[in-house]
C-alpha positions in Angstrom: -86.8 -79.8 45.0 -84.6 -77.0 46.3 -81.5 -78.5 44.6 -83.3 -78.5 41.2 -84.4 -74.9 41.6 -80.8 -73.9 42.6 -79.3 -75.5 39.4 -82.0 -73.9 37.2 -81.1 -70.5 38.7 -77.3 -71.1 38.2 -77.9 -72.2 34.6 -80.1 -69.2 33.9 -77.5 -66.8 35.5 -74.7 -68.4 33.5 -76.7 -67.8 30.3 -77.5 -64.3 31.3 -73.8 -63.7 32.1 -72.7 -65.1 28.7 -75.3 -63.0 26.9 -74.3 -59.9 28.8 -70.6 -60.5 28.1 -71.4 -60.9 24.3 -73.4 -57.7 24.3 -70.6 -55.7 26.0 -68.2 -57.2 23.5 -70.5 -56.0 20.7 -70.7 -52.5 22.2 -66.9 -52.4 22.6 -66.4 -53.4 19.0 -68.9 -50.7 17.8 -67.3 -48.0 20.0 -63.9 -49.0 18.6 -65.3 -48.4 15.1 -66.7 -45.0 16.1 -63.4 -44.1 17.7 -61.6 -44.9 14.5 -64.0 -42.7 12.5 -63.6 -39.9 15.0 -59.9 -40.1 14.8 -60.0 -39.9 11.0 -62.4 -36.9 11.3 -60.1 -35.3 13.9 -57.2 -35.6 11.5 -59.1 -34.0 8.7 -60.2 -31.1 11.0 -56.6 -30.6 12.1 -55.4 -30.4 8.5 -58.2 -27.9 7.8 -57.2 -25.7 10.8 -53.6 -25.9 9.7 -54.6 -24.5 6.3 -56.7 -21.8 7.9 -53.8 -20.8 10.2 -51.4 -20.6 7.2 -53.8 -18.3 5.4 -54.2 -16.1 8.5 -50.4 -15.9 8.8 -50.1 -14.9 5.1 -52.8 -12.2 5.6 -51.0 -11.0 8.7 -47.7 -10.7 6.8 -49.5 -8.9 3.9 -51.1 -6.4 6.3 -47.6 -5.7 7.9 -46.0 -5.2 4.4 -48.8 -2.9 3.2 -48.8 -0.9 6.5 -45.1 -0.5 6.5 -45.2 0.7 2.8 -47.9 3.2 3.7 -45.9 4.4 6.7 -42.7 4.8 4.6 -44.7 6.7 1.9 -46.1 9.1 4.5 -42.6 9.7 6.1 -41.0 10.3 2.7 -43.9 12.6 1.6 -43.7 14.7 4.8 -39.9 14.8 4.5 -40.3 16.0 0.9 -42.8 18.7 2.0 -40.5 19.8 4.9 -37.4 19.9 2.7 -39.2 21.6 -0.2 -40.2 24.6 1.9 
């Protein structure tokens, strides 16, 4: 009677192990799909940030150009006032 009970337990454990292995393989497959989607999303976000950085760089350059022009205008204006007196 004990031997029969032991084999039933081993078969049951083997079935449980096989089912558990299959479920983990399914989870691994689904996580692989999610990782692939996240990688693609990350690439899109990176491209978006690169575009934003380019726009900020252009804005920064424009501010420097306008600021420099305003400073030169002020210097030339004051120089004209000083020389005109």
